[in-house]
Wavefront OBJ file of the C-alpha trace (Angstrom):
o trace
v 0.161 -0.056 0.029
v 1.379 3.617 -1.045
v 2.586 5.235 2.306
v 2.399 8.723 0.780
v -0.210 11.182 1.555
v 0.697 14.126 -0.640
v 3.641 14.247 -3.075
v 4.383 17.675 -4.108
v 6.206 18.371 -7.461
v 7.692 21.614 -8.102
v 4.531 24.132 -7.154
v 4.232 27.297 -8.337
v 1.758 29.703 -8.675
v 2.012 33.597 -10.124
v -0.585 36.048 -9.876
v -0.917 39.121 -12.101
v -1.263 41.958 -9.418
v -4.117 44.055 -10.357
v -5.789 41.482 -12.611
v -9.657 40.151 -12.705
v -10.094 37.073 -12.452
v -13.299 34.794 -12.552
v -15.468 37.908 -13.656
v -18.833 37.144 -15.886
v -18.010 38.407 -19.494
v -20.595 41.677 -19.377
v -20.312 44.228 -21.362
v -19.204 46.414 -18.792
v -16.420 43.938 -18.338
v -14.802 44.645 -21.374
v -14.913 48.144 -21.396
v -13.348 47.688 -18.268
v -11.092 45.470 -19.800
v -10.449 47.281 -22.851
v -9.631 50.461 -20.748
v -7.291 48.453 -18.614
v -5.385 47.396 -21.820
v -5.135 51.177 -23.155
v -3.416 52.154 -19.489
v -1.199 49.048 -19.707
v 0.029 49.978 -23.245
v 0.707 53.589 -21.799
v 3.077 51.957 -19.036
v 4.832 48.674 -19.793
v 5.741 48.280 -16.227
v 2.686 47.007 -15.193
v 2.231 44.792 -18.025
v 4.635 42.275 -16.258
v 3.651 43.084 -13.380
v 3.539 39.635 -11.484
v 3.743 38.245 -7.790
v 4.871 34.826 -7.449
v 3.052 33.698 -4.463
v 4.473 29.997 -4.637
v 7.954 29.211 -6.782
v 9.129 25.797 -7.020
v 8.088 23.846 -3.981
v 8.278 20.043 -3.527
v 7.976 17.753 -0.450
v 6.438 14.498 0.343
v 4.238 14.033 3.140
v 3.675 10.389 4.619
v 0.512 8.758 6.207
v 0.036 9.820 9.699
v 2.087 12.844 9.413
v 1.494 15.845 11.384
v 3.152 18.959 9.546
v 3.500 22.423 10.447
v 4.032 24.943 8.297
v 6.002 28.452 9.519
v 6.749 31.593 7.713
v 6.155 35.804 7.373
v 2.721 36.798 6.307
v 2.527 36.634 2.167
v 5.229 33.897 2.396
v 3.043 31.275 0.536
v 1.701 29.317 3.218
v -2.322 29.408 2.330
v -1.365 29.550 -0.855
v -0.068 26.497 -0.762
v -3.100 24.876 0.947
v -4.962 26.020 -1.550
v -3.153 24.306 -4.214
v -3.605 21.147 -2.168
v -7.109 21.567 -1.311
v -8.289 22.405 -5.327
v -9.180 25.337 -4.474
v -6.759 27.156 -6.959
v -4.559 25.168 -9.857
v -1.019 25.768 -9.917
v 0.815 27.609 -12.558
v 3.491 25.033 -12.872
v 3.915 22.020 -11.016
v 1.896 19.142 -9.623
v 0.356 18.031 -6.240
v -0.993 14.393 -6.311
v -3.227 13.577 -3.003
v -3.830 10.046 -1.860
v -7.137 10.191 -0.129
v -9.884 12.812 0.894
v -8.933 16.272 1.938
v -10.943 18.255 4.380
v -10.277 21.453 4.716
v -10.323 24.480 7.107
v -8.385 27.359 5.191
v -10.760 30.219 6.229
v -14.039 31.222 8.648
v -16.880 29.457 7.080
v -14.891 27.888 4.218
v -17.805 25.930 2.092
v -20.782 26.340 4.367
v -23.859 27.872 2.551
v -24.602 31.281 4.698
v -28.629 30.776 4.436
v -28.493 27.015 5.974
v -28.480 26.135 9.647
v -25.528 24.419 11.088
v -27.282 21.231 10.766
v -28.072 21.496 7.256
v -24.115 22.561 6.639
v -22.676 19.624 8.089
v -24.498 17.042 5.864
v -23.766 19.350 2.972
v -20.101 19.307 3.938
v -20.484 14.836 4.137
v -22.244 15.374 0.899
v -19.260 17.012 -0.716
v -16.711 14.562 0.441
v -18.976 11.457 -0.711
v -20.062 10.216 2.405
v -23.653 8.623 2.590
v -26.247 10.137 5.444
v -26.222 6.949 7.429
v -22.345 7.957 7.982
v -23.275 11.625 8.819
v -25.712 10.539 10.957
v -23.099 8.347 12.764
v -21.211 11.573 13.577
v -23.510 14.027 13.846
v -23.828 14.306 17.520
v -20.070 14.022 17.991
v -19.790 17.254 15.866
v -22.765 19.184 17.659
v -20.926 18.123 21.068
v -17.347 19.206 19.511
v -18.384 22.449 18.492
v -20.778 23.214 21.358
v -23.492 24.792 19.365
v -26.493 22.692 20.341
v -28.548 25.672 21.320
v -27.562 26.779 17.694
v -27.436 23.996 15.524
v -31.002 24.946 13.534
v -29.798 28.508 13.065
v -29.073 29.542 10.073
v -24.939 29.933 9.949
v -25.269 33.763 9.078
v -26.273 34.771 12.736
v -23.145 32.873 13.847
v -20.335 34.434 15.703
v -16.720 34.347 13.960
v -15.866 32.008 16.887
v -19.414 29.772 16.163
v -18.247 29.088 12.756
v -15.052 28.302 13.712
v -15.941 25.761 16.130
v -18.397 24.226 13.423
v -16.229 24.424 10.552
v -13.099 22.585 12.381
v -15.783 19.815 14.359
v -16.786 19.364 10.506
v -13.641 19.085 9.270
v -11.972 16.637 11.885
v -14.557 14.729 12.710
v -15.820 13.431 8.855
v -14.100 10.716 7.254
v -11.323 12.507 5.689
v -7.658 11.326 4.830
v -6.008 13.970 5.303
v -6.888 17.296 6.850
v -5.645 21.100 5.989
v -5.824 23.783 8.678
v -4.643 27.231 8.678
v -4.786 30.025 10.813
v -8.373 30.341 11.545
v -7.807 28.512 14.502
v -6.376 31.674 16.050
v -10.118 33.100 16.173
v -11.187 30.729 18.760
v -10.742 31.106 22.357
v -7.841 29.293 24.398
v -9.997 26.443 25.503
v -10.875 25.292 22.091
v -7.836 25.920 20.531
v -6.940 23.408 23.131
v -9.619 20.610 22.177
v -8.749 21.329 19.149
v -4.613 20.431 19.168
v -6.415 16.909 20.885
v -8.534 16.208 18.048
v -5.504 17.024 15.534
v -3.047 14.657 17.791
v -5.966 12.250 17.960
v -6.687 12.532 14.106
v -2.979 11.862 13.343
v -1.871 9.366 15.859
v -5.098 7.132 17.030
v -6.465 7.093 13.373
v -3.668 7.408 10.921
v -4.601 10.183 9.422
v -2.473 13.105 7.959
v -2.630 16.600 9.036
v -1.071 19.872 7.512
v -1.268 23.114 9.417
v -0.348 26.791 9.154
v 0.061 28.592 12.626
v 2.030 31.616 14.024
v 2.204 29.711 17.416
v 5.836 28.011 17.448
v 4.494 26.628 20.672
v 1.756 24.764 19.284
v 4.305 23.390 16.052
v 6.705 22.189 18.262
v 4.766 20.303 20.564
v 2.427 18.741 18.175
v 4.841 17.897 14.970
v 7.567 15.787 14.278
v 8.225 17.927 11.130
v 8.182 21.299 9.999
v 8.354 23.131 6.997
v 9.608 27.295 6.559
v 8.398 28.857 3.515
v 10.077 32.018 2.259
v 8.950 34.603 -0.242
v 7.297 31.652 -1.794
v 9.909 29.332 -1.666
v 10.886 26.113 0.462
v 13.659 27.714 2.669
v 14.171 24.618 5.132
v 12.358 21.407 5.830
v 13.038 19.163 8.920
v 12.866 18.534 12.843
v 10.839 21.791 14.587
v 13.054 22.639 17.056
v 15.887 23.576 14.024
v 12.942 24.838 12.036
v 11.864 27.132 14.241
v 14.921 28.304 15.258
v 16.004 29.264 11.844
v 13.120 31.234 11.587
v 13.012 33.147 14.522
v 16.751 34.349 14.012
v 15.437 35.601 10.500
v 12.456 37.828 12.036
v 14.496 39.146 14.733
v 16.327 40.798 12.313
v 13.142 41.826 10.568
v 12.574 44.870 12.403
v 15.771 46.949 11.259
v 13.475 47.573 8.062
v 11.464 50.782 8.395
v 7.770 50.207 9.067
v 6.917 52.173 6.071
v 9.083 50.088 3.879
v 7.801 46.518 4.682
v 6.287 44.558 2.539
v 5.725 41.181 3.758
v 2.393 42.695 5.258
v -1.103 41.424 5.097
v -4.557 42.814 4.571
v -6.373 44.924 1.645
v -4.241 48.222 2.287
v -6.891 51.283 2.165
v -4.635 51.996 5.122
v -1.580 51.022 6.566
v 0.666 51.095 9.781
v 3.728 53.658 8.356
v 5.603 53.891 12.200
v 5.575 52.659 15.613
v 6.857 55.946 18.037
v 7.593 55.538 21.765
v 7.049 57.805 23.855
v 6.966 58.842 27.990
v 4.752 60.654 29.947
v 5.972 63.808 28.924
v 5.643 63.193 25.340
v 9.135 62.678 24.617
v 10.637 59.976 22.329
v 12.527 57.489 24.217
v 15.003 55.058 22.974
v 14.627 51.882 25.976
v 11.557 52.438 27.840
v 12.019 51.427 31.585
v 10.029 49.047 33.445
v 6.995 50.352 35.872
v 6.845 53.815 33.952
v 4.197 55.600 31.669
v 4.583 54.307 28.083
v 3.110 55.728 24.754
v 3.218 53.228 22.010
v 1.886 55.892 19.262
v 1.182 54.313 15.566
v 1.369 56.243 12.991
v -0.916 55.673 10.107
v -1.423 56.395 5.909
v -5.290 56.430 4.532
v -5.197 55.958 0.703
v -5.538 59.470 -1.036
v -9.515 60.606 -0.926
v -10.698 57.858 1.338
v -12.030 57.668 4.715
v -12.224 53.785 6.372
v -14.558 53.181 8.469
v -15.411 51.534 12.029
v -11.726 50.771 12.708
v -10.394 48.906 15.232
v -6.418 49.834 15.704
v -3.926 47.108 17.875
v -0.694 46.465 18.755
v 0.843 43.072 19.944
v 3.991 43.142 22.534
v 5.541 39.587 22.413
v 8.351 37.657 22.390
v 9.661 35.202 19.867
v 6.226 33.370 19.637
v 5.071 34.317 22.984
v 2.577 36.785 23.538
v 2.619 39.240 26.536
v -0.408 41.822 26.241
v -2.524 43.486 23.613
v -3.533 46.818 23.307
v -6.502 48.002 20.941
v -8.667 50.643 20.635
v -11.916 48.484 21.034
v -10.766 47.425 24.478
v -10.954 50.769 26.162
v -13.823 52.586 23.749
v -16.856 50.504 21.747
v -16.970 53.657 19.698
v -15.746 52.719 16.370
v -12.905 54.854 14.486
v -12.804 56.480 11.419
v -9.478 56.770 9.558
v -8.415 59.306 6.793
v -5.044 60.898 5.714
v -2.484 60.708 7.919
v -2.862 60.603 11.845
v -1.332 58.892 14.746
v -2.954 56.763 17.530
v -1.328 56.804 20.940
v -2.018 53.088 22.751
v -0.891 53.797 26.837
v 0.640 51.885 29.191
v -0.124 53.241 32.833
v 2.910 51.045 34.252
v 5.100 49.173 31.634
v 4.989 45.435 33.221
v 7.588 43.605 31.525
v 11.218 43.125 32.717
v 14.162 43.835 30.744
v 14.709 42.345 27.320
v 13.520 42.700 23.795
v 10.406 42.672 22.770
v 8.532 42.246 19.377
v 5.954 44.750 18.316
v 3.084 44.002 15.499
v 0.812 46.285 14.355
v -2.946 45.229 13.169
v -5.509 47.653 11.775
v -9.494 46.413 10.726
v -11.928 48.042 9.807
v -15.278 45.900 10.068
v -14.895 42.133 9.129
v -11.842 43.180 6.926
v -7.895 43.357 7.568
v -6.404 46.303 6.414
v -3.186 45.910 7.260
v -1.374 43.454 9.966
v 2.449 43.145 9.868
v 4.055 40.547 12.234
v 6.935 42.417 14.066
v 6.506 45.948 12.839
v 8.692 47.373 15.371
v 11.214 46.211 18.331
v 11.513 47.704 21.909
v 14.138 46.976 24.098
v 13.185 47.163 28.039
v 15.398 48.422 30.730
v 14.911 47.005 34.219
v 13.323 49.625 36.881
v 11.355 49.904 40.283
v 8.308 48.846 38.940
v 6.745 48.004 42.665
v 8.374 51.614 44.334
l 1 2 3 4 5 6 7 8 9 10 11 12 13 14 15 16 17 18 19 20 21 22 23 24 25 26 27 28 29 30 31 32 33 34 35 36 37 38 39 40 41 42 43 44 45 46 47 48 49 50 51 52 53 54 55 56 57 58 59 60 61 62 63 64 65 66 67 68 69 70 71 72 73 74 75 76 77 78 79 80 81 82 83 84 85 86 87 88 89 90 91 92 93 94 95 96 97 98 99 100 101 102 103 104 105 106 107 108 109 110 111 112 113 114 115 116 117 118 119 120 121 122 123 124 125 126 127 128 129 130 131 132 133 134 135 136 137 138 139 140 141 142 143 144 145 146 147 148 149 150 151 152 153 154 155 156 157 158 159 160 161 162 163 164 165 166 167 168 169 170 171 172 173 174 175 176 177 178 179 180 181 182 183 184 185 186 187 188 189 190 191 192 193 194 195 196 197 198 199 200 201 202 203 204 205 206 207 208 209 210 211 212 213 214 215 216 217 218 219 220 221 222 223 224 225 226 227 228 229 230 231 232 233 234 235 236 237 238 239 240 241 242 243 244 245 246 247 248 249 250 251 252 253 254 255 256 257 258 259 260 261 262 263 264 265 266 267 268 269 270 271 272 273 274 275 276 277 278 279 280 281 282 283 284 285 286 287 288 289 290 291 292 293 294 295 296 297 298 299 300 301 302 303 304 305 306 307 308 309 310 311 312 313 314 315 316 317 318 319 320 321 322 323 324 325 326 327 328 329 330 331 332 333 334 335 336 337 338 339 340 341 342 343 344 345 346 347 348 349 350 351 352 353 354 355 356 357 358 359 360 361 362 363 364 365 366 367 368 369 370 371 372 373 374 375 376 377 378 379 380 381 382 383 384 385 386 387 388 389 390 391 392 393 394
């Protein structure tokens, strides 16, 4: 029997930046396409503006393996899982999949918003080729795991993002799939649910012999759960090996990232209608500080820039403080004021720590801007902060 679960051979995916794909061929689209063609002839640089999301990636996965994928934003991790789940086709290369694939790549993938939770469970099972009897056998386990028994007959369009993810993961993990692909969406769930998911993935692989591939920014999760990790860097496979060795190499590179000014960083995710351009550290007097002191007042001033002429409404702005992959705390505008913020032009937002509760050391700052349900700008390790010990307790 073939022990291979997945064989990826020279996988590549290229996108034409700014190109519209999958649109209906209407008069409006043809007129728009003609205008784009005209402007591209006048600007040759845009005619060849291509982005290689993935380039010449090859690896094999054995049955029953749990493999973690690490890499910066835009490194190609999510693109790779979409190729393996057949959501999109590769530009070059080939992926051979031996078995039935269940995927959880973004909140609500594969769900019909007008159908209830129960109906979506049966829909997902039918898509996987399962009979009604097989789905009936798993139904109670799925509902119990997702903790949505009170809402299972409610249309999923009324679910919170956490409920959506719980149900989607429960469906993917409990229906009869040979291979489970999981993206960073588990970060939406609370800590207790994440722990339950980790236990389920461990059972799926070690007790049931199924294969699990998942993307995560949580290095501790990958190191504890996996026997193998793959590091993707700028669309290429940078390293494949033991999790501790791969993670060590990856974190070493991350520690060098903050040397690049935030405004010049290209490894960011989001729509980009508004972007963080700088993070400034200030003391209580409003003066810039190079090294904050434990126990003293600290202001993290995030400077932003919006697209010309746009007002970005209902925004949430936050900064996370972490070291490596250990999160210390989160500062967010929606935690202190439920009023949504509208951003326009250029400006700054102050996130205040009255008494800095960190011991001496170097910490990473990641910036995040969201408007409504849309991520506008997310930069991992946008800046670095070196803290000096102080008299915290007086």
